C-alpha positions as CSV (number, residue, x, y, z in Angstrom):
1,M,269.1,173.2,-101.9
2,R,271.9,173.4,-104.9
3,V,269.3,175.0,-107.2
4,I,269.0,177.7,-104.7
5,K,272.1,178.3,-104.4
6,Y,272.9,178.4,-107.9
7,R,270.1,181.1,-108.4
8,V,271.8,183.0,-105.3
9,M,275.4,183.0,-107.2
10,S,273.7,183.6,-110.6
11,N,272.1,186.5,-109.4
12,I,275.1,188.0,-107.7
13,K,277.2,187.5,-110.9
14,I,274.9,189.0,-112.8
15,K,274.5,192.3,-110.4
16,I,278.4,192.5,-110.6
17,S,278.1,192.4,-114.6
18,L,275.4,194.8,-114.3
19,F,277.5,197.3,-112.4
20,L,280.4,196.7,-114.4
21,N,278.4,198.0,-117.6
22,Y,277.1,201.0,-115.8
23,F,280.5,201.8,-114.8
24,V,281.9,201.5,-118.5
25,F,279.1,203.9,-119.8
26,A,279.4,206.1,-117.2
27,M,282.8,207.3,-117.7
28,L,282.0,207.8,-121.3
29,L,278.6,209.1,-121.0
30,N,279.7,211.9,-118.3
31,S,283.2,212.6,-120.4
32,V,280.9,214.9,-122.5
33,G,281.5,217.9,-120.2
34,T,285.6,217.1,-120.3
35,V,285.2,216.8,-124.2
36,M,283.5,219.9,-124.7
37,L,286.3,221.7,-122.9
38,Q,288.8,219.9,-124.7
39,V,287.6,220.6,-128.0
40,Q,287.2,224.0,-127.7
41,N,291.0,224.1,-126.9
42,N,292.3,221.4,-129.5
43,Y,289.8,222.6,-132.6
44,G,288.8,226.1,-131.5
45,I,285.1,225.3,-131.4
46,L,282.7,227.7,-129.6
47,K,280.7,227.0,-126.5
48,S,277.3,226.7,-128.6
49,S,279.0,224.5,-131.0
50,A,280.5,222.0,-128.5
51,S,277.2,221.9,-126.8
52,V,276.2,219.7,-129.7
53,L,278.1,217.0,-128.6
54,E,275.6,216.5,-126.0
55,A,272.6,216.4,-128.7
56,F,274.9,213.5,-130.6
57,K,274.8,211.6,-127.4
58,D,271.4,212.3,-126.2
59,L,269.6,212.2,-129.1
60,S,271.0,209.1,-130.6
61,I,270.0,207.5,-127.0
62,S,266.2,208.7,-127.7
63,L,266.2,207.3,-131.2
64,V,267.5,203.8,-130.3
65,S,265.3,203.7,-127.3
66,F,262.2,204.7,-129.5
67,L,263.0,202.1,-132.1
68,V,264.2,199.2,-130.0
69,S,261.8,199.4,-126.7
70,S,259.1,197.5,-128.1
71,Y,261.4,194.7,-129.5
72,I,263.9,194.3,-126.6
73,T,262.8,191.4,-125.1
74,R,263.1,189.7,-128.5
75,L,266.5,190.7,-128.7
76,G,267.0,189.8,-125.2
77,Y,268.7,192.0,-122.5
78,K,271.8,190.0,-122.6
79,N,272.6,190.0,-126.2
80,A,271.6,194.0,-125.9
81,M,274.3,194.3,-123.6
82,L,276.6,192.2,-125.5
83,L,275.7,194.4,-128.6
84,A,276.2,197.6,-127.0
85,L,279.7,196.9,-125.7
86,C,281.0,195.5,-128.5
87,I,280.0,198.7,-130.5
88,V,281.6,200.9,-127.9
89,T,284.8,199.0,-127.9
90,G,285.1,199.5,-131.6
91,A,284.4,203.2,-131.2
92,C,286.9,203.8,-128.2
93,L,289.7,202.3,-130.2
94,A,289.0,204.3,-133.4
95,M,288.8,207.1,-131.6
96,P,292.7,208.2,-131.2
97,Q,293.2,207.0,-134.6
98,V,291.2,209.2,-136.1
99,G,290.7,212.4,-134.1
100,G,288.9,215.7,-134.7
101,F,285.4,217.1,-133.9
102,T,283.6,214.9,-136.4
103,M,285.0,211.8,-135.0
104,T,284.3,213.2,-131.5
105,K,280.5,213.4,-132.6
106,I,280.8,209.7,-133.9
107,L,281.8,208.4,-130.8
108,F,279.3,210.2,-128.6
109,A,276.7,209.0,-131.2
110,A,277.9,205.2,-130.7
111,V,278.0,205.5,-127.0
112,G,274.6,207.2,-126.8
113,S,272.9,204.5,-129.0
114,S,275.0,202.0,-127.2
115,F,273.5,203.2,-123.8
116,A,270.1,203.1,-124.9
117,L,270.3,199.3,-125.0
118,I,272.4,199.1,-121.9
119,K,269.9,201.0,-119.8
120,M,266.8,199.2,-121.1
121,S,268.5,196.2,-120.5
122,V,269.6,197.1,-116.9
123,Y,266.4,198.5,-115.9
124,S,264.5,195.5,-117.0
125,T,267.0,192.8,-115.6
126,I,266.3,194.4,-112.2
127,G,262.7,193.4,-112.2
128,L,263.9,189.8,-113.0
129,I,266.3,189.4,-110.1
130,T,264.5,191.4,-107.0
131,R,261.6,190.2,-105.5
132,N,259.6,193.2,-104.0
133,E,259.2,197.1,-104.4
134,K,261.7,197.8,-101.7
135,E,264.6,195.5,-102.7
136,H,264.2,197.1,-106.2
137,L,264.3,200.6,-105.0
138,S,267.4,199.6,-103.1
139,L,269.1,197.8,-105.8
140,M,268.3,200.8,-108.5
141,S,269.7,203.3,-105.8
142,F,272.9,201.4,-105.5
143,I,273.4,200.9,-109.3
144,E,272.6,204.5,-109.6
145,S,275.6,205.2,-107.0
146,F,277.8,203.1,-109.0
147,F,277.2,205.1,-112.2
148,M,278.4,207.9,-110.4
149,I,281.7,206.3,-109.0
150,G,282.2,205.5,-112.6
151,V,281.7,209.2,-113.4
152,L,284.2,210.2,-110.7
153,T,286.6,207.9,-111.9
154,G,286.2,209.3,-115.4
155,Y,287.4,212.7,-114.4
156,F,290.4,211.8,-113.0
157,V,291.5,209.1,-115.7
158,F,290.5,212.1,-118.3
159,G,292.5,214.7,-116.1
160,A,295.4,212.5,-116.1
161,F,295.9,212.3,-119.5
162,I,295.8,216.4,-120.1
163,D,298.7,218.2,-120.9
164,D,298.1,221.8,-118.9
165,A,301.5,223.1,-120.3
166,H,300.3,222.6,-124.1
167,P,296.6,223.1,-124.1
168,E,296.6,222.3,-128.0
169,S,297.8,218.9,-127.5
170,T,295.7,215.9,-128.3
171,T,297.5,213.3,-126.2
172,W,294.2,213.1,-124.0
173,L,292.6,210.9,-126.9
174,Q,295.1,208.2,-125.8
175,V,292.5,207.7,-122.7
176,Y,290.1,205.9,-124.9
177,Y,292.5,202.7,-125.4
178,G,292.2,202.0,-121.7
179,L,288.4,202.6,-122.1
180,G,288.2,200.2,-125.3
181,A,290.2,197.4,-123.3
182,L,287.7,197.8,-120.1
183,S,284.6,197.9,-122.4
184,G,285.5,194.4,-123.7
185,L,286.5,193.1,-120.5
186,A,282.8,194.0,-119.3
187,A,281.6,192.0,-122.5
188,I,283.6,189.0,-121.8
189,L,282.2,188.9,-117.9
190,L,278.3,189.4,-119.4
191,W,279.0,186.5,-121.8
192,S,280.0,184.3,-119.2
193,T,277.2,185.5,-116.7
194,P,273.9,183.1,-116.8
195,L,270.8,185.3,-116.6
196,D,267.4,183.5,-116.6
197,E,264.9,185.9,-119.1
198,S,262.3,183.0,-119.3
199,A,259.7,185.3,-117.6
200,V,259.7,187.7,-120.2
201,S,261.1,186.0,-123.3
202,G,257.6,185.1,-124.8
203,S,256.4,188.3,-124.7
204,G,255.9,190.0,-128.1
205,S,254.9,188.8,-131.6
206,K,257.5,187.5,-133.7
207,G,257.0,190.0,-136.8
208,F,256.1,193.6,-137.2
209,N,253.3,194.9,-135.0
210,W,252.2,198.0,-135.6
211,L,250.2,198.3,-132.2
212,E,253.3,196.9,-130.1
213,F,255.3,199.4,-131.5
214,T,253.0,202.2,-130.7
215,E,252.1,201.0,-127.2
216,M,255.0,203.0,-125.3
217,F,253.1,206.3,-126.9
218,R,249.6,204.9,-125.8
219,M,251.3,204.4,-122.2
220,L,251.9,208.1,-122.3
221,L,248.1,208.7,-122.2
222,L,248.3,207.3,-118.6
223,P,248.8,210.1,-116.0
224,L,250.8,207.8,-113.9
225,V,253.4,207.8,-116.8
226,W,253.1,211.2,-118.4
227,S,253.7,212.8,-114.7
228,F,256.8,210.6,-114.4
229,I,257.9,211.5,-117.7
230,V,258.0,215.5,-116.9
231,C,259.8,214.6,-113.3
232,A,262.4,212.8,-115.3
233,F,262.8,215.3,-118.0
234,L,263.1,218.1,-115.3
235,Y,265.5,216.4,-113.3
236,V,267.8,215.3,-116.0
237,L,267.8,218.8,-117.7
238,I,269.1,220.1,-114.1
239,E,271.8,217.5,-113.5
240,Q,273.2,217.5,-117.1
241,S,273.3,221.2,-117.4
242,I,275.5,221.3,-114.2
243,M,277.2,218.4,-114.9
244,S,278.1,218.9,-118.4
245,W,279.3,223.0,-118.1
246,L,280.8,222.3,-114.5
247,P,284.6,222.0,-116.1
248,T,284.0,224.7,-118.0
249,F,282.6,226.6,-115.2
250,N,285.6,225.8,-113.0
251,K,288.0,227.1,-115.6
252,E,286.4,230.6,-116.7
253,V,284.9,231.4,-113.5
254,M,287.0,230.0,-110.8
255,K,290.0,230.3,-113.0
256,L,291.3,227.0,-112.3
257,P,293.9,224.9,-115.0
258,T,292.2,222.8,-117.3
259,S,293.3,219.2,-115.6
260,M,292.4,220.8,-112.2
261,S,288.8,222.2,-113.4
262,I,288.2,218.5,-114.8
263,Q,289.1,217.0,-111.6
264,M,287.4,219.5,-109.6
265,A,284.5,218.5,-111.0
266,S,284.5,215.2,-109.6
267,I,283.2,216.4,-106.4
268,L,280.0,216.9,-108.0
269,S,280.0,213.2,-109.1
270,L,281.3,212.0,-105.8
271,S,278.6,214.1,-104.0
272,I,275.8,212.0,-106.3
273,A,277.5,208.9,-105.6
274,G,277.3,209.4,-101.6
275,G,273.8,210.6,-102.2
276,R,272.6,207.7,-103.6
277,F,274.4,205.5,-101.5
278,V,272.8,207.3,-98.4
279,A,269.6,207.0,-100.3
280,G,269.5,203.5,-100.5
281,F,269.0,203.0,-96.9
282,L,266.8,206.3,-96.2
283,L,264.3,205.3,-98.8
284,K,263.6,201.7,-97.2
285,K,262.2,203.7,-93.9
286,F,260.7,207.1,-95.0
287,N,258.3,208.1,-97.9
288,W,260.3,208.8,-101.1
289,A,258.1,211.8,-101.9
290,Y,259.1,213.9,-98.6
291,V,262.6,212.4,-98.8
292,L,262.8,213.8,-102.6
293,S,261.1,217.3,-102.0
294,A,263.3,218.0,-98.9
295,C,266.4,217.2,-101.0
296,L,265.2,219.9,-103.5
297,L,264.4,222.5,-101.0
298,L,268.0,222.1,-100.0
299,A,269.5,222.0,-103.4
300,A,267.4,225.5,-104.3
301,L,269.1,226.9,-101.3
302,L,272.4,225.7,-102.0
303,V,272.4,227.4,-105.6
304,W,270.8,230.4,-103.9
305,L,273.3,231.0,-101.2
306,V,276.6,229.8,-103.2
307,I,276.4,231.3,-106.9
308,P,276.7,235.0,-105.3
309,L,280.0,234.0,-103.9
310,T,281.5,233.4,-107.3
311,Q,281.1,236.7,-108.6
312,N,284.5,239.0,-108.5
313,L,286.9,236.2,-107.2
314,P,290.7,237.7,-107.1
315,Q,293.0,236.8,-110.0
316,R,295.5,234.0,-108.6
317,D,297.7,231.6,-109.5
318,I,296.5,228.2,-108.7
319,N,299.0,225.5,-108.1
320,S,297.6,222.7,-105.8
321,L,294.2,222.1,-104.0
322,V,295.2,224.5,-101.6
323,D,295.1,227.5,-103.7
324,V,291.6,226.7,-105.2
325,P,288.6,229.1,-104.1
326,F,286.8,227.5,-101.2
327,V,283.4,228.0,-103.0
328,A,285.0,225.7,-105.7
329,F,284.4,223.0,-103.2
330,I,280.8,223.6,-102.1
331,F,278.6,224.2,-105.4
332,P,279.3,220.6,-106.4
333,L,278.0,219.7,-103.2
334,I,274.4,220.2,-105.0
335,G,274.7,216.6,-106.1
336,F,274.1,215.1,-102.7
337,F,271.0,216.6,-102.6
338,L,269.8,215.9,-106.3
339,A,271.1,212.3,-106.1
340,P,268.2,210.3,-104.7
341,I,265.5,211.6,-106.9
342,Y,266.3,209.7,-110.6
343,P,266.6,206.4,-108.9
344,A,263.9,206.8,-106.6
345,I,261.1,208.3,-109.4
346,N,262.5,205.3,-111.9
347,S,261.8,202.7,-109.0
348,A,258.5,204.0,-108.5
349,I,257.2,204.3,-111.7
350,L,258.6,200.6,-112.6
351,S,257.3,199.0,-109.6
352,A,253.8,200.5,-110.4
353,L,253.7,198.6,-113.4
354,P,253.8,195.1,-114.2
355,V,257.2,193.3,-115.4
356,S,255.6,192.9,-119.1
357,R,255.8,196.6,-119.1
358,H,259.2,197.2,-117.9
359,G,260.7,197.2,-121.2
360,L,258.3,199.6,-122.9
361,M,258.8,202.2,-119.8
362,S,262.6,201.6,-119.6
363,G,262.4,203.1,-123.4
364,L,260.3,206.1,-122.4
365,I,262.7,206.7,-119.4
366,I,265.7,207.0,-121.6
367,L,263.8,208.7,-124.6
368,F,262.6,211.7,-122.2
369,S,265.6,211.4,-119.9
370,A,267.9,212.1,-123.0
371,L,265.7,214.5,-124.2
372,G,265.9,216.6,-121.0
373,G,269.8,216.2,-120.9
374,T,270.1,217.9,-124.5
375,T,268.0,220.8,-123.7
376,G,269.5,221.2,-120.5
377,S,273.0,221.3,-121.9
378,I,272.4,223.3,-124.9
379,I,270.3,225.8,-123.0
380,T,273.2,226.1,-120.3
381,G,275.9,226.3,-123.1
382,H,274.0,229.5,-124.8
383,V,273.1,231.1,-121.6
384,F,276.9,230.8,-120.5
385,E,278.2,231.9,-123.5
386,R,276.1,234.9,-123.5
387,F,275.4,235.7,-119.8
388,G,278.3,234.2,-117.9
389,G,278.5,230.8,-116.1
390,Q,276.5,232.2,-112.7
391,T,273.6,233.3,-114.7
392,A,273.8,229.9,-116.5
393,F,273.8,227.8,-113.0
394,Y,271.6,230.3,-110.8
395,S,268.7,229.6,-113.7
396,A,268.9,226.1,-112.6
397,L,266.0,227.5,-109.7
398,A,263.3,227.4,-112.3
399,P,263.5,223.6,-113.1
400,I,263.8,223.0,-109.6
401,A,260.6,224.6,-108.5
402,L,258.9,223.0,-111.1
403,L,260.0,219.7,-110.1
404,I,259.0,220.0,-106.8
405,L,255.4,220.7,-107.9
406,M,255.4,217.9,-110.4
407,L,256.6,215.2,-107.6
408,N,253.8,215.7,-105.7
409,F,251.2,215.1,-108.5
410,F,253.3,212.1,-109.4
411,K,253.1,210.7,-106.1
412,R,249.6,211.0,-105.8
413,M,249.3,208.9,-109.4
414,T,251.6,206.2,-108.1
415,Q,248.9,205.8,-104.9
416,H,246.4,204.7,-107.3
417,P,248.1,202.2,-109.7
418,T,245.5,200.3,-110.6
419,T,243.3,203.3,-112.2
420,N,246.5,204.9,-113.6
421,A,248.8,201.9,-114.8
422,K,246.8,199.7,-116.7
């Protein structure tokens, strides 16, 4: 009885730790849209140049996930998360001391590298502390929804440090002292939290093994895996292209003040968090493929109907939320419909694979999600600069249509795990 009670309490504590780790990185990772806007104001950086911050973040995620995924079990999930939190704490504390566009690139490279360790560890740990597919899917949805709460919080935290009267001011950099302190607290909580990794601690060789290193890419030959990879790539492309450029869209198209542009973007994060929270219940009762397809159709309908309403908005003074154009509140609701997709497909692929392959699969999830985010942000930045914000966001209809088609194929592959996952 005592053993069962101890395991339950340990699971609760590790879940709290996973939630907090994701919360910290949510604020840092998704501040890229805010920071891209600020480096344009502070350092005179063009949109096309500012978009490389997404690449520093996402390509570092890709590189670390590529190099580490085969060895994450030997490093240990808890140790990997502690290392990540320590790196980020140091980078955050250095940011306001150094400043400049170069330091901003270094910060996002550090955050991206650390998040690769965090995400691989979190996804793999979920498999260790859940008992079945439905519990796995539910916890995945709740963790991803908490991630969006972190994103939402980040918009208000960063917005509170921005001085609209002095756009060139760098006082907003002081926010990183607080983020560094929060990351340090997350490391202390994790360090004091027990995690039983015995189910995977014996997997993998002790020395370098080329076959083990390339196993991640051999998995790409499986129809189940590569169909998932395309879905994940397309989803993140859509989400990040909107999330990263929404603050700039609010400022230049909606004509909002800088701080309000950032804070209004929080509606997108709030709607994603709400959507994932609701999905945590819906996906227990309904077939996930039908739910996701319906959500994508509704997201496409919203883009098609709402973006034209942002054309030729009248110029007026905006001093409070009452003055904000109504359409600025409507478009970010696309997040509610996009919300269930990512955690659902991640859970579906991980549930279809043995626990011993979760570390490798998490590496692939992170790698191609990062590539999708970079691709979406850079393409949107160039289209935004050349053709305007409406065209940049309207173009999201194309990857949404492709994702609907690929989801149906991926669903068919998950129905035959014994022939596609081994």
